[in-house]
DOTOR-10660 format. One record per residue: x, z, y of N, C-alpha, C, O in turn; residue in one letter. Coordinates in pm, whole numbers. Atoms other than C-alpha are relative to their C-alpha. Layout:
<sites>
    n_xx    n_zz    n_yy   ca_xx   ca_zz   ca_yy    c_xx    c_zz    c_yy    o_xx    o_zz    o_yy  type
       X       Z       Y       X       Z       Y       X       Z       Y       X       Z       Y     a
...
</sites>
This chain:
<sites>
    n_xx    n_zz    n_yy   ca_xx   ca_zz   ca_yy    c_xx    c_zz    c_yy    o_xx    o_zz    o_yy  type
     116     -87      11    -176    1585    9259    -129     -80      24    -229     -59     -45     x
     120      80     -28    -422    1334    9410     -38     -89    -117    -156    -107    -147     x
      28      85     117    -387    1104    9110     -61      84    -112    -158      41    -176     x
      53     -88     104    -446    1394    8872    -143      41      33    -229      41     -55     x
     136     -39     -41    -751    1508    9070     -98    -115     -21    -211     -92     -64     x
      85     117      20    -892    1154    9057     -34     -17    -148    -149     -43    -184     x
      20      15     144    -846    1136    8681     -92     108     -53    -186      78    -127     x
      82    -111      49    -996    1481    8615    -143     -15      51    -238      12     -24     x
     134      18     -56   -1291    1407    8845     -76    -109     -75    -193     -91    -111     x
      63     109      74   -1365    1074    8672     -35      42    -142    -145      17    -191     x
      22     -48     136   -1328    1230    8329    -119      96      -5    -209      80     -86     x
     106    -102      -1   -1553    1528    8413    -136     -62      25    -234     -26     -39     x
     127      64     -33   -1822    1309    8565     -53     -82    -118    -169     -67    -156     x
      44      86     110   -1836    1057    8282     -36      80    -125    -136      50    -191     x
      28     -79     118   -1820    1316    8005    -126      86      19    -202     106     -76     x
     121     -78     -29   -2089    1529    8173    -124     -86     -17    -225     -41     -72     x
     112      93      19   -2319    1227    8184     -25     -27    -147    -140     -35    -191     x
      11      26     144   -2248    1159    7817     -64     120     -71    -152     103    -155     x
      54    -121      62   -2320    1519    7717    -149      11      29    -228      40     -61     x
     141      -6     -39   -2648    1514    7908     -82    -107     -73    -195     -80    -115     x
      71     109      67   -2747    1178    7754     -33      34    -145    -132     -15    -199     x
      23     -39     139   -2721    1333    7407     -73     134     -12     -81     191    -121     x
      80    -122       4   -2927    1640    7502      80     128      11      28     236     -18     x
     -84    -119     -14   -2638    1877    7567       6      47     143     -48     -16     234     x
     -14     -61    -131   -2551    2097    7861     146      40      21     212      89     -70     x
    -134     -44     -35   -2222    2157    8038      -8     145      45     -81     177     138     x
      -5    -140     -41   -2151    2529    8057     101      18     113      72      81     214     x
    -101     -15    -104   -1828    2504    8254     113     -99     -23     130    -155    -131     x
    -120      81       2   -1518    2307    8335     118      96       4     120     189      84     x
    -118     -85       8   -1185    2464    8245     121     -91      11     170    -145     -89     x
    -110      94     -22    -905    2261    8400     -42    -139     -38    -134    -196      22     x
      35     134      45    -917    1932    8216     -89       4    -125     -99     -96    -197     x
      88     -15     116   -1158    2064    7950    -143      25      45    -169      74     155     x
     142     -24     -25   -1535    2079    7932     -54      81    -117     -33      46    -233     x
      67     -80     101   -1727    2347    7744    -149     -32       9    -214      -4     110     x
     140      42       2   -2068    2215    7644     -70      59    -121      -5     103    -216     x
      78     -51     112   -2349    2325    7415    -128     -80     -16    -175    -145      77     x
     125      65      34   -2659    2187    7244     -92     109     -52     -62     173    -153     x
      92    -108      36   -2954    2426    7223     -80     -38    -125    -129    -150    -137     x
      79      19     121   -3124    2465    6886    -117      97       6    -100     218       4     x
     121     -82     -12   -3484    2587    6911     -56      45    -134    -119     150    -143     x
      56     -33     132   -3572    2586    6541      90     -60    -107     181    -137     -77     x
     -81      54     109   -3426    2507    6202     -19    -150     -12      73    -220     -57     x
      23     144       2   -3585    2160    6227      91     -70     100     133    -184      79     x
     -81      56    -108   -3384    2103    6543     149       3     -34     228     -67      29     x
    -141     -15      37   -3054    2201    6375      62    -134     -37     171    -168      10     x
     -52     130      43   -3008    1861    6210      20     -92     121     127    -151     138     x
      -6      92    -114   -3085    1665    6527     111      39      97     183     -48     147     x
    -102     -44     -97   -2858    1876    6749     141     -20     -53     231     -59      21     x
    -133      22      58   -2563    1861    6509      34    -149       2     146    -187      37     x
     -21     145      -3   -2604    1483    6478      29     -43     144     120    -123     168     x
     -21      36    -140   -2631    1455    6857     138      43      49     205     -32     121     x
    -131     -49     -44   -2319    1667    6913     111     -87     -56     204    -123      17     x
    -104      83      62   -2111    1464    6667      -3    -141      59     102    -197      91     x
      12     134     -58   -2245    1132    6799      48       0     144     112     -96     188     x
     -47     -14    -137   -2178    1252    7154     153       0       2     214     -69      84     x
    -146      -4       7   -1818    1332    7060      60    -137     -29     159    -177      33     x
     -47     135      32   -1771     987    6906     -15     -92     122      74    -172     152     x
      24      82    -119   -1923     825    7215      96      34     113     140     -54     187     x
     -96     -40    -103   -1697    1027    7444     135     -69     -23     197    -119      71     x
    -127      64      33   -1391     893    7264      -6    -150      30      90    -206      83     x
      15     143     -27   -1525     536    7288      -2     -29     149      61    -124     195     x
       8      21    -146   -1607     566    7660     138      14      63     175     -62     152     x
    -134     -18     -55   -1259     696    7731      91    -117     -38     158    -173      48     x
     -94     104      43   -1072     439    7521     -40    -140      46      48    -222      74     x
      44     136     -36   -1286     133    7612     -51     -12     143     -67    -124     193     x
      53       5    -135   -1415     229    7956      94      57     105     132     -13     199     x
     -83     -67    -101   -1201     478    8145     146     -45      -7     205     -76      96     x
    -142      35      11    -855     395    8008      34    -140      52     138    -155     116     x
     -33     131     -59    -870      22    8093       4       3     154      85     -66     215     x
      -2     -12    -145    -950     117    8453     125      75      44     191      36     140     x
    -121     -75     -33    -671     376    8461     124     -89     -13     215     -81      69     x
    -114      91      20    -430     111    8325      17     -96     117     130    -129     154     x
      -8      92    -114    -517    -122    8615      71      63     120     135      -7     198     x
     -60     -70    -114    -396     141    8861     128      75     -39     177     159      36     x
    -124     -62      49     -93     245    8656     -12     151     -15      85     224       8     x
      22    -142      29    -247     585    8575      20      20    -150       2     -74    -228     x
     -14     -25     145    -177     749    8238    -136      -1     -70    -238      32     -10     x
     123       1      79    -435     707    7963     -42     141     -37      40     232     -48     x
      56    -128      43    -663     992    7864     -17       0    -151     -48    -102    -212     x
      28     -26     141    -689    1131    7513     -76     132      -6     -47     223      71     x
      79    -123      10    -940    1396    7408       8      57    -140      31     -14    -238     x
      11     -73     126    -962    1656    7136    -132      74       6    -162     139     106     x
     134     -56      -1   -1307    1777    7037     -19      92    -119      19      58    -231     x
      36     -94     105   -1420    2081    6837    -150      25       4    -206      50     111     x
     146     -19       8   -1780    2118    6717     -31      97    -112      15      80    -225     x
      48     -92     102   -1938    2409    6534    -143      39      34    -192       9     143     x
     139     -39     -22   -2286    2553    6498     -16     148     -34      44     197    -129     x
      25    -142      23   -2407    2911    6519     -64      64     122    -100      -4     218     x
      67     -76    -106   -2551    3181    6740     101      47     104     208      96      70     x
     -79     -48    -113   -2407    3260    7082     -94      68      98    -216      61      83     x
      81     -65    -104   -2526    3459    7381      46     -49     135     166     -66     160     x
     -29      34    -139   -2547    3353    7743      -9     129      79    -108     202      71     x
      -3    -124     -78   -2449    3634    7976      24     -34     148      97    -127     182     x
     -25      11    -143   -2464    3668    8351      97     111      37      77     226      -2     x
    -100    -102     -31   -2162    3846    8495      32      10     148     139      58     184     x
     -24     -15    -143   -2193    3827    8871     -73    -105      81    -150    -184      28     x
      68      90     -94   -2307    3634    9176     100     -56     100     196      11     138     x
     -65      56    -117   -2166    3399    9436    -102       9     113    -214     -39      99     x
      90     -13    -114   -2321    3483    9772      43     -98     107     158     -98     150     x
     -25      97    -106   -2346    3206   10028     -63      56     128    -174     108     126     x
      49     -56    -126   -2385    3306   10392     -12    -107     106      55    -211     102     x
      17      83    -118   -2500    3143   10711     -15      93     118    -105     177     122     x
       1     -89    -118   -2428    3311   11043       8     147     -40     -56     232      21     x
     -20    -138      42   -2319    3624   10858    -111      59     -85    -103     176    -123     x
     112     -49      82   -2645    3655   10659       2     -67    -136      22    -188    -146     x
       8      55     135   -2671    3613   10284    -126     -85     -12    -237     -36      11     x
     117      87      12   -2895    3313   10225     -26     -48    -142    -137     -91    -174     x
      16      51     135   -2835    3222    9864      97      72     -93     213      93     -60     x
     -85     -59     103   -2703    3389    9551      -6     -90    -123    -114    -119    -174     x
     -10      79     122   -2582    3179    9259      56      89    -110     163     147     -93     x
     -53     -83     108   -2543    3361    8928     116     -69     -73     120    -191     -83     x
    -108      48      87   -2227    3324    8718     -46      22    -144     -85     133    -181     x
      37     -11     141   -2305    3252    8354     120     -35     -87     207    -113     -47     x
     -99      37      99   -2083    3237    8051     -66      12    -137    -175      68    -150     x
      52      -6     135   -2135    3202    7678     102      76     -84     221      50     -76     x
     -89     -76      88   -1992    3448    7428     -54      -4    -142    -174     -24    -163     x
      41      -4     139   -2000    3466    7053     107     -58     -90     200    -126     -46     x
     -94      43     102   -1815    3392    6735      11    -152      -4     121    -206     -10     x
       0     146      14   -1919    3026    6720      73     -70     113     151    -162      89     x
     -66      64    -114   -1804    2935    7069     151      24      -6     230     -63      30     x
    -142     -32      15   -1474    3108    7003      65     -88    -107     174    -141     -86     x
     -54      81     110   -1422    2924    6674       8    -147      41     109    -213      13     x
      -1     141     -41   -1517    2584    6821     117     -27      94     181    -132      86     x
    -113      15     -93   -1261    2636    7096     132       0     -76     220     -80     -47     x
    -123      -8      78    -992    2733    6846      17    -125     -89     129    -172    -110     x
      -6     120      85   -1080    2436    6621      55    -119      79     127    -203      24     x
     -44     111     -83   -1014    2199    6910     152     -11       2     206    -121       9     x
    -147       1      -1    -647    2299    6906      58     -73    -122     171    -120    -117     x
     -48      68     121    -618    2150    6555     -28    -150       1      23    -222     -85     x
      30     142      -9    -756    1811    6660     120     -76      56     191     -26     143     x
     -99      90     -56    -515    1527    6720     -66     -75     116    -189     -71     129     x
      62      76    -109    -566    1309    7030    -105     -99     -52     -84    -170    -149     x
     115      84      34    -899    1124    7012     -54      31    -141     -91     -60    -215     x
      51     -44     130   -1007    1325    6708    -101     112      20     -93     189     116     x
     102    -105      -1   -1305    1549    6637      22      88    -122      38      38    -233     x
      -5     -96     110   -1278    1864    6425    -135      71      -1    -181     120     102     x
     131     -64      11   -1607    2003    6295       4     113    -101      86     113    -193     x
      12    -111      92   -1704    2323    6120     -72     -41    -128    -137    -146    -134     x
      58      29     131   -1821    2336    5759    -151     -18       6    -205    -108     -59     x
     146      11      -7   -2188    2391    5848     -44    -130      67    -144    -190      27     x
      30     129     -63   -2188    2088    6078      22    -111    -101     -60    -202    -113     x
     -32     101     101   -2024    1882    5803    -111      -9    -105    -150    -118    -145     x
     104      -1     103   -2289    1989    5549    -130     -63      48    -207    -114     -34     x
     123      56     -55   -2568    1873    5781       7    -152      12     -96    -220       7     x
     -16     144     -21   -2425    1523    5829     -43     -81    -121     -41     -33    -234     x
      32      93     107   -2540    1225    5627     131     -55     -56     235     -47       9     x
    -121      46      69   -2294    1068    5382      82     -98      84     204     -91      84     x
     -73      98     -81   -2206     781    5619      81      72     108     196      36     135     x
     -72     -75    -103   -2112    1029    5892     108      88     -61     216     104      -4     x
    -100     -83      67   -1932    1258    5648     127     -80     -30     237     -25     -29     x
    -115      82      36   -1705     967    5554      98     -16     116     212     -56      94     x
     -90       7    -116   -1559     975    5908      93     120       7     189     119      83     x
     -76    -125      -7   -1418    1323    5842      72      24    -131      30     -22    -237     x
     -72     -41     120   -1165    1461    5600      35     148      13      39     203     123     x
     -35    -142       1   -1071    1812    5499     132      21      72     227     -55      53     x
    -120     -31     -76    -813    1966    5730      63     125     -61      17     236     -35     x
     -62    -118      61    -583    2192    5529      81      78     104     170      24     169     x
     -69     -87     -96    -467    2483    5742      42     126     -74     -37     186    -147     x
     -55    -118      65    -249    2766    5623     -77     126      40    -115     140     156     x
      67    -126     -33    -419    3110    5601      78      84     102      21     170     169     x
     -78     -72    -100    -132    3240    5815     -35     -48     141     -19      26     239     x
      37      56    -131    -251    3012    6097    -149      20      27    -188      54     139     x
     145      -9     -16    -628    3021    6039     -52     109     -93     -59      90    -215     x
      47    -111      83    -763    3355    5920    -141      42      37    -179     158      17     x
     137     -31     -39   -1120    3335    6050     -94     -23    -117     -80    -121    -190     x
      99      12     107   -1407    3389    5808    -132     -46      60    -168      -8     172     x
     131      48     -43   -1740    3213    5835    -102     112      -8    -107     185    -106     x
     111     -97       3   -2033    3436    5928    -102     -37    -105    -172      49    -159     x
     104      48      90   -2250    3221    5702      45      -7    -146     -30      29    -236     x
     -45      21     137   -2036    3148    5396      98     105     -48     116     124    -169     x
    -102     -98      36   -1773    3420    5404     133     -63     -30     232       7     -53     x
    -124      73      25   -1512    3148    5350      71     -35     128      20     -13     238     x
     -80      38    -118   -1242    3020    5580     -31    -141      42      26    -190     139     x
</sites>
């Protein structure tokens, strides 16, 4: 358990720094997963944020394979592999409660609980399940925004309609 905790802590810390460096925000940690987002303020910002998210994902894989895994190997820890899903769309941030901290029986601080809900966040999470280790799966709208050089890193992922039956809010396609 201590070895696993060490690995998850190192992973979470390094990936959080990477997400922040590319202008993203960590929403929450879910076991050994991180749910992050990149805020888009305007249509001009859409291109930059999609590029940043994809570049961040590529950098995460490089940091793990060339930075974290060699250290883990030195201590006979198992190597890490990541699966990344990226999509773009509208979501909502909701507050659903408070953590109350007390001192001497008096409430001194309340921290709100936030979560993100929406079609896009749900789809991005589901897309991640289709990624192979150290692979990024992106949605069609993200792919369309990429430049040709970046598009060449991706290929179409054929998925049976029996497995993937979600329709795009934007295109109406799967």
